[in-house]
C-alpha positions as semicolon CSV with decimal commas, in nm:
position;residue;x (nm);y (nm);z (nm)
1;M;-5,839;8,681;-4,843
2;F;-5,565;8,758;-5,093
3;D;-5,451;8,452;-5,289
4;L;-5,069;8,456;-5,303
5;F;-5,048;8,148;-5,523
6;G;-5,263;8,026;-5,807
7;K;-5,467;7,708;-5,779
8;K;-5,218;7,509;-5,985
9;H;-4,929;7,607;-5,760
10;K;-5,132;7,522;-5,449
11;K;-5,222;7,181;-5,590
12;A;-4,859;7,114;-5,684
13;L;-4,746;7,216;-5,336
14;F;-5,004;6,990;-5,172
15;D;-4,915;6,701;-5,403
16;R;-4,546;6,741;-5,316
17;A;-4,629;6,752;-4,944
18;N;-4,842;6,440;-4,981
19;G;-4,556;6,259;-5,154
20;E;-4,311;6,364;-4,883
21;F;-4,556;6,241;-4,619
22;H;-4,573;5,899;-4,780
23;S;-4,191;5,893;-4,790
24;G;-4,178;5,959;-4,415
25;N;-4,037;6,312;-4,447
26;Y;-4,264;6,462;-4,183
27;D;-4,063;6,777;-4,110
28;L;-4,050;6,872;-4,478
29;T;-4,419;6,791;-4,515
30;I;-4,503;7,019;-4,222
31;N;-4,296;7,301;-4,375
32;L;-4,462;7,264;-4,716
33;L;-4,810;7,254;-4,568
34;T;-4,739;7,552;-4,344
35;E;-4,632;7,745;-4,654
36;L;-4,951;7,638;-4,828
37;I;-5,169;7,738;-4,532
38;K;-4,993;8,074;-4,496
39;S;-5,058;8,139;-4,866
40;G;-5,426;8,167;-4,785
41;S;-5,537;7,812;-4,845
42;S;-5,836;7,710;-4,638
43;D;-5,826;7,351;-4,767
44;F;-5,899;7,121;-4,476
45;N;-5,680;6,854;-4,639
46;A;-5,369;7,066;-4,571
47;Y;-5,458;7,094;-4,202
48;N;-5,551;6,726;-4,184
49;L;-5,226;6,607;-4,342
50;R;-5,023;6,842;-4,123
51;A;-5,206;6,704;-3,817
52;L;-5,111;6,353;-3,925
53;C;-4,747;6,459;-3,952
54;Y;-4,751;6,613;-3,607
55;G;-4,905;6,294;-3,474
56;K;-4,637;6,079;-3,640
57;K;-4,375;6,297;-3,468
58;G;-4,550;6,264;-3,130
59;D;-4,648;6,632;-3,122
60;F;-5,005;6,571;-3,016
61;V;-5,080;6,928;-2,913
62;N;-5,018;7,063;-3,264
63;A;-5,191;6,757;-3,414
64;F;-5,499;6,831;-3,204
65;N;-5,489;7,202;-3,289
66;D;-5,478;7,131;-3,664
67;S;-5,744;6,863;-3,645
68;K;-6,001;7,092;-3,486
69;L;-5,978;7,359;-3,758
């Protein structure tokens, strides 16, 4: 798969999303992680963290879908 972002950018994006998660900004975290996933990242941590965000928001269908990837 074509890599739209370099590894450093992907790590920075994940680190920002992780920080936003710990600040309780679940919608922003979901948006950042979705951007990361769409960029071609297959890192399970992005899916896992996004699943946690969906769970925190009570969106258990999307949480389940991300957790089984």
